N, C-alpha and C positions, 0 to 999 in steps of 0.2 A: 783138563789139564789149563784149562783155561783158565781156571779160579785161582788154581796155585800159580800163573802166572799173575797174576792180580796181586793175589797175596804176597810174592815176593816183590815186585814193586812199592807195594804198599810199604812191606817190613823197609825197603831200601830208601825210600823216598821221607820216612821221617827223622831217621838224623842227620841227613842234609839238609831237609827242612829249616830243622834247627840250626844247624852249622851255618847256613847262609840268613837266618835270620838273626844270628849273633852277633852281624856286621852293626844295627839297630842298636841290641841289647846285649852287653856283653853275658848279662846272667843263664841266657839260652846256649850259652859254647857248652856250658856244664850240662844242660838237658839233653845237650847233642851227644854227649860222651855216656852217661846215664841210658840214654834211648837206647844206642848201640849194643847193648847188654839184650835188651826186648828185641834188637832186629837177629841177633844169633838164637834166641829161644824157636822166633820165630821160624826161623831158617831151618833150625835144628825140625821142628813138629813137619817142614814142607818136605824134607829130605826123607822123614817117616813115609810121609805121605808117597811120593814120588817112588821109596824102596817097594810099598806095597803094591803100587801102580804098573812098575819094571823089575821085578824082583831079579832078575837076571842081567841086568844092568850092570858090567862091570866098573863104569864110572860112576855110581854111586857105591859102587863097592870100596871104591879108592878114597871116596870122599870121606866114608865111614872112619876108614883105615885112617887119613889125616885129623881128623875129628876126634878121637882117641888118642891118638899122639899129642896132638894139642893138651886135653885133659890132663892126660901123663904129666909131660911136662910141666904142667903149671901146679898138679895136686903135689910133685916131688921136687920140682923147683933144682931140676938138673941142670938147668940152663937159664938165663935171665934174657936172652937174644929172641929164642925163634919162638915165644907163645905171644908176643905183639905182633909181629909178621906176620902169623900164619893167619888170626880171622878174618883182614880184607882180603887174604888170598883164595881162602876157604869159600867166601862170601861169592868172589867176583867167578870159584871156579860153581859153585851150587847153581849162579844164576845163569851161566852160561850153558849146565845141563838141563835148567826149564828151558829156558826159552829157545834153544835149539831144537829140543826134542819133539820128533814129527810124532801129531796124534794123529 
């Protein structure tokens, strides 16, 4: 679980670091936006690992439900609003799950 916390911290630090460094160089803001996709992928892999370790956790099942909802809304284009709001919420939700889980 400690490795999962470190991985999640790194995944969150990458876009934040680029965004902060964009104060010096505007080109890094694009890198921050692109790196959020990597953060999403890393968090998805972390959530799968979390699910394998804690398969009965209702919270990880809720997370996967909303990840599925996000991709459904993204690919069907039923709404233009929700799929921009959901990734930061999912990111925070998974981070809270990872950091508050007792080992």
